[in-house]
N, C-alpha and C positions, 0 to 999 in steps of 0.2 A: 616337224610338220609331217602329216600323213600324206603320202603320195599314192593315189589310187589310179590304176591303169586298167581300163576295160578294153579287151581285144575283140575285134570283130573280123569276120571273113569278108570276102568281096560281095557276098549276098546280104551283108548287114547282120548276120547272126552272131551272137556273142559266143566266142570260143574260149574265153578265160578271163580271169582278172588277177591283178597283183596289188597287194597292199603292203606298203613299206613305211617305216618311220613311226614316230610317236607324235601325238597332237601337242602334248605339254600345255594344255589349256587350263590345267588345274593340278592340284596336288594328287599324288598317287591315291587312287580310290575315289577321287572326286572329279576326275577328268571327264566331263560330260561328252566331249567330242569323241574321245577314245571309246567310251561306253556305247555311244550311238553307233559308231562304225563297227565295233565288235559285235553288237547285237544284230545289226544288219547282215554281217558276214556269216556269223554262226547260224542265224535263222535261215539264211539262203542255202547254205550247205546242208543243213538238216532237212530242209524242204526238198532239195534235190535228191537226197538219199532216201528219205522216208515217204515222200509224197509221189515223186516221179520215179522212185525205185531205180535210180541210176547211181553209179559209183564214180565220181570224178576223181582225178588225180590231184591230191592235195599235198602241198609242201608248206610246213610252218616251222617257226623257231619257237618251240615251247619254252625254252630256257630264257632267252633274252626278249622274246616278244618282238613286235614290230615287223613281222614278216608273215604273210599268208599269200600263197600262190595257188590258184585253182585252175586246172586245165581240163577243158571239156572236149578237146579235139578228138578223143577216141570214143566219144559218145555220139548218139544220134542227135546232131545239132538241130535238126528240124523238129525235134520233140517239143510240142506246144507247152507242156508243163515246164520243161527246162527253160525255154526262152521267156515264158511268163515270169517265172521266179527271178531270172536274171534281169529282166526289164524292171521289175519291181525293186530289186537291189540297186540297180543303176539310178533309178528315180530317187530312192532314199539317200544314196550317197550325194547326188547333186543337190538335194534339199539341205543336207547337212553343210555342204560346201557353200551354198547360197547364204546360209546364216552364220557360218563360222569360217569364212574364207581365209582367215589368218592362220588356220590350223590344219586345213585339208585342201588339197588340190585334186581334181578329178580330170584325167586325160582319157581320151578315146583314141585308139589306133586301129587301123585296118591292115591286116596282114594278108 
């Protein structure tokens, strides 16, 4: 199961996210839940870097997969483009979870 954690600060701004685990909803290469979450995450990071021109701190496990941590705490969290992209990412994750809740859980935490 994919565990997605969205972190927010006291003002409600998204400060980071963490994706761990594997969906295992289908055979390798045919796992639509994994594909959906991967596309959402990669598109969001690309948008932050190429549209908002910000460089988040990213940690991933390229070898084993199943881990992506994005930290935005050293960026301007009030940046409208950043928060819009992250809000869209969160909506997308929640939509995937609403339809495939056996394979992904989305949690939000305030730090």
